[in-house]
N, C-alpha and C positions, 0 to 999 in steps of 0.2 A: 504494500500500498504507499503512497506516496503521504506525506504526513500533512496535516491541517493547513499549516503554513506555506507548504510547498506552493511556488509561484506558476503558476502556468501564463504564458504570454508569447508576444510574438516579435522579434525586430524588425527595424525599417534603419535607412540610413536618410541622410538630407539629401544630397546629388543625386541618390537613386529614385528617391520617390517624391520630391516637391514640387517640381517645373511640372506645367501643365496646358498653360494657356501662352502660344507664342505671341499674341498680340498684345498681353497684360505684362507691359515692360516692367512696371513694379514689382513683378513675381518672377523675375526673370534674374537669374546670378550670372552675370558673363566675366565673373571676375576671379574663376579658377581657372588652374592648369588642365583639369579632365574639361570645361568647356571650350577651350581652346583646340585641345589635342583631339577631340572628337570630329572636330571641322577642318582640320587640317589637310589639305587636297593632299600632301606625299600619303597620310594614311590614308585617307579614301580611296585613291588610286590603285593603291596595293592592297587594298581589302584588309588593311591590318585592324581598319573598325567598321560597324556595319553600317553607316549611313544614316542610320537613326540618329534622332536628335533629342536631348534630355528635353528639351522644351516641351516637347509633346509628349509626356508622360502622365503619371497615376493622379497628379494635382493634389496631393497632400497638401501641399502649402494653403488652400483654398478649400478641399473637403476634410478636412480632418475629423471636423464633428462626423462623418458618416465613418470614416474608417476608426474611431473611436468607440461607436456605437456596434457596427459589426464585432469591435473586439470584446464588447461587455455580451454581446447575446450570444456570444460562441465561447463562453465560458473562461476568459481571459481576467488576468488581474493585473498585468502588466504589459507596458508596450515601451519598448526601447527606440528613443527617437536619435537623431543626430542633429548637432547644431553646426552650420556649415562656415568655416570661420572667414571665409571670404565674404559671409554677406554680414557678419558683425564688423570686420575691418576691412572693407574692400580698399583702403589706402593703408601706407606702411604706419606701423608704429616702432620702427628702427628707431628714431629721433626721441623716443621717451625711454631714459634709462630705466632700468628695471628696480633700481636702489631711491628712484626720486621719492620725496617725503609724499608727494601729490600724485603718485602712481594712477591710482584709480580715477581720480578727477581727470589727470591729462588723456587718460585712455574716453573718459567718457566725452571729451569735447570734441573725438574725431570718430566717436564707432557710430554706426546706423541705428539712431533711434527707432526707426520705424521696425527695423531687422529684431532689434531687440525687445522690442512691444511685441511685435508679432509672434515670437517663440514662447512669450509670457502666456500669449493668448491661447495658444496651443497648450503649454501644459496646466492653464488653468481648467482648460476644457476636459482634459485627462481627469482631473482631480472630482470636477465635477460627477463623472461618472462613475467614481469609485476606484479609478485607475492610478497601479502606482507609476512614478515618474521616473522612469531609467535615461538619462541623456548621457549620450556619448559625445567628446568634443572633436576627435579627428577619423573619419573614414574616407581615406585616399586622397581626398581632394584637396590641394592646398591653395592659397591664394598667390594670383599672378605676381604680385610684388615680392613674393618667395621662392617664386617659381615658375621660369621661362622653358617650360619641356619643349619646344621646338628648337631654341639655340641649343640647350644641354643634347639635343639627341644629334643635332648636325654638328656638334665640336666647335660652336661658336662660343666667342669669349663672351660670357656673362655673371654678373653678380650675383644671380638671382637662381642660385644651384639647388633651391630645394632641400632634402635632407642631406646631402653634401656640405650644404653652408655651416661654417662654425658658429654663427649666432642664431641659428635657428632653436635651437634648444631655449634660450632666453626669451625668444620671440614666443614661443609654445604657451612657456612658463606665464608670461603677461596676460596671453589669451584667455589661458585657465583662470586666472584669478581674475580676471573681470568676469567670468562667467559665475564664478563663485560666489563673488560679489552682489550680483545682479539675481543669482537666483538660488540663493544658498536656502530660501524661506519654502521651495517647493519641489526641489527635487531630492528625489528618495534614495537614488542611486547614480552614482557617479563612475564613468570609466573615460580616462585618458585617452584613450585611441583604440583602434579596432585592427588586428592583424598587421601591425607594423611588419613584419618577415615577410610580409606578401608585396609590402610596396618594395622593398630591399630587393627582394628575388628577384620579382617579374621588372622591376625598373632598371635594374644592371646588373642581372644575371642569365636569365630564360627571358631574352628580349624577344622574342617571336610572339609573346603573350600578348601584346596590344595594350599593355602600359606603359605609361610616359616614366621617364624619358625614353627607352628603350636603346640604352647607350653600356653597351656590353665594358666594365669594368669591376672586377672582383675588389680590388683597393676598396672603391666607392659603396660596393655590396657591403662591406663589411663596416666601413666608417658611416655608414646612414644607419645603420643597425645601433651602434653604439649613440651617435645622435639621438636616433627616437628612444633610448633606455634613458639619456641623460634627460630629455625631455618630458618622459614620462615619471621620473623621479624629482624633478623640478615643479611638474605639475602637480603630482599629490601631495608635497607640501603648502604649495599655494593654495588649493583648496583647501586641506585641512585648517586654514586659517579660520574657515568660516563654516565648517559644518564638521559633526560628529558622525554623519551617515557615511556609508560605505564608498572607498576609493579603490576602484580597481583596474584590470587591464582586460582584453579582448584580445586573445590570440587564437589564431588558427593551428589546433594542433594538428598533428600527422600520427596515427597509427601506423607501425612499420611491420609489414613481414617478410621474412627471408625465403627462397628458395629451399633450403634447406636449415635445419635446426643448429647444423653444428656451426653457421656463420653469426656467431653470436658478437664476433667483434665489429663487422658491417651493421651488424643492428644496433650496437650501442652507437656506433659513427653517426648512424642516419639519424637517431634518437637525438643525439646531442645538437646536431647540427641546426634540425628541423623543429625543434623544440625546444631543449634546455639552455642553448648559447644563449640565448635573448632573455628568457625568463629568468634564470642565474643572476642576469643583470640588474633586475629590479625587482627580487623576490623579497626582500626588506620594507618596499613601500607599495604594498597592496593588501586591502583588506580583505578582497575575494578574488578568485582565478575564472575570469571569463572564459570559456572553451568552445571554442566555435568546431564544428565536425561535419564533413560530409560522406567522406570518403578514406578507404586505406593507402598505402604507397607500399608495392611489393617490389622487393630490390635483390639484386644479385651481384655478385662481386666481378668487378672489373679485371681483366686479363693483367692489366696494369695499373699501376699509379696513376693516374694523373693529376699534373700541377694546376693550380689555378691561384696566379699571384701569392696572397698568404696562407693559403691552405690547399688539401689536397683530398680528392676524391678516390677513394677504393672501391667506390660499388656507382650503381646508375638505376634508377628505376627503369620498371619493363614495363612494354606497351603490352595492352590486352588485360590489364589489372588496374584495381583504383582509378583515378583522374585521367587514365590513360587507353581509353575503352573506347570502340565504334559508338557515335552519337545515337543512341535508342538502340542499340545493339545489347550482344551479349559478351560478358565478360569470360575469358578464358576460366575462371572458377564455374562458368556454367551459371551464374546469378546474371539477371537483368541489370542493365546500365540505363541511365537516365536520355535525357534528350539534351546533357552537355556530355554526354559521354564518362559517368560517374558510374564506379560501381556499386550496387548498394550493398553495404557491409556492414550491418550493426554492431555487431560482436567487438568491432573496433572502436566503438565509444565507449564500451562497458570497460574495453582492456584502458583504454586512454585514463578514464575518469579513474581508474584504479592507479595507474602509474604517476600521473599527475599527483594525487593525493599522497601516496607514498612518498616522493620527491620533497613535496612542498608541506610536510606535515603541519595541522594546525589551522588552515587556511582553507576556507571553505571554497566550493566550487559552483558556479552557474552555467549549465548548457546555453550558453548567448547566441548561438546560431544552430540550425541542424533543419536542413528542409533537402528538395530534389526538383529538379527543373523536368515538368512531367505536364505539358499543356492537355492533354488529354485524362489528368488524373488517374492514370492506370494503374501506378506503381505507389502514387503516394501515399493512400489509406494504409498500405502494409508497411510504407517506410514511415510512418509515423505509430503505429504499433510497436513493429521492431525496435525502433530507436528509445521511444518513452518506456520499454519494457528492460532495454538494456541499462538505463536510468534505474528505473525501478529496482531491477537488479543490483545495481551499485549500490544504492540506498541500503537494503535489505542485506547488504554485505558489509553494511556499518561506513560506508563513503558518503563524506556531509556534502550532499548535493542539493540546493536550497530552490532550485527553478530551473525550468525547461523554455526557453523560447523559440520558436519555429521561424524559418526563413523563408518566407516570410506571410504577414494577412493579406496583402495583396500582392498582383505583379509589378515588377519593376524593370526600369533600365538598368540592364546586365554587363555594365562597364563598356569594353569593344564589342560585344556580344548584343548590345542595344535591346531590343524588344523581343528579339527572338527564343531569349529562354524565358519559360515560366514558372516561376516561384510560388506563387502567392496559393493559397487558402483559397482564397477568394479570385474569381477570375476577373479580370480588369480588362474593359471596352475601353481603350487609350481614345477614341474619338468621341465617343460619349462618355465618358466619366463616370461608369457605372461599375459597379463591383458585384458580385454575383457568386456565393459562397458554393465551393464544389464540395463534392462527396465526401470527401476528405477532411472538410473541415467541421463536416458533422459527428465525425469518428475522433476529431480533437476535441470537440464539446463532451462526447461520452465521456471519454477518458478524463479529461479535468473535473468532469460530476460526479465520477463513482471513484475517482482517484485510486485508479489501478487499471492495468493493461490484461489481468488473468483470464477474463471472462472472453477476451478475444484473440487470446493465443491460437485456438485452432481454426482462424481464418486466415490461413498462413499458406495460399497454395506455390507459393515459392520457396518453401521452407527457410526462411530466413532466420525464424527463431530456433537455431539449432545450438545454442550455448549455454 
């Protein structure tokens, strides 16, 4: 059984959900690196991005009340939202020293008053419906005054280097402190950032993924991770000046399987690189750990060690498993894969929760993202049952998991994939801005109401619950 105080909810971000009316200029945020990146001609011509534009999206900025009502109607008691840094500070804050005795007042003079007020309006609406307010401050997109992704991608000289810039941790700390000052009275749970490792890995290492700035440099990959960790630590201290509510981080953890049980050494290498390297840098400044999980990674030993700048690789990820399957196909394990080509592997979530709990003892866990791109809702009902079963099993085994937030409640703008990947419990008509609950949303509601998955375990035609 899920405990009485266990939270059921969903996660969203700013950039992926907010915009939806291209003719309403005051609702569009053109000041982020992703807004520029997805409309850059080089990316469009080469198919790096979908050609879909974020301003044609789900329109949460305007229709938040409908989304919040949907959440309550389907058994949720918490929603995670994002605040876009570029909306709050569309122009630079670098000229304001962090040690200024009037820091907040000076930041307040240049902040967008309309954006600050609108985010509060969204949060107040959540509160009136009985929803806990979970705010994340950074989800992939940076203000243009901090990151010029096109210049960096093309190797041009610029001082707007994003997470490579030496001053970005300080700028993020100022942003976080300003947000805590403005919203400490209404936010229940804070997160500094979402999936920092993904930004570094896809920005500077796996550069064919469509993420800015797509510039291969292993040393920058490492430096960006360190800057993100420093930024989190500074932000944690800044937020804690104003609240005793929990402040944590949201991380994309990867469960690793090897082709042979004897490959324990490369298992440890892969877990360290994918999970522990970053988390160990910030483990002393987190009140909870947000666990994002979608699928596993299957690895095998490389015949020779490959050196990438400051580190070595002794393993590689195998095609046909995890997030490397044919879209909508079948993994080599015989399990179905999502529309994104991600193998459905719920036991990976159980194993991850156990591993994270053992490494960071005493720190509670939240499942902050878990979901599947599945336009026809063919697999999502069973995905939800099997993954919530994994969470329930973890709790019954003594692991301190305090909530589950599905990704997501409505369909969204899926970064370079645009609107081609559907993750919503509710189908989103992007033209009419209408949200229609899918069958899986009723499954989610039933589990949240009964507070168990046990009565649904028999409905498992894909044999997903076998652990």
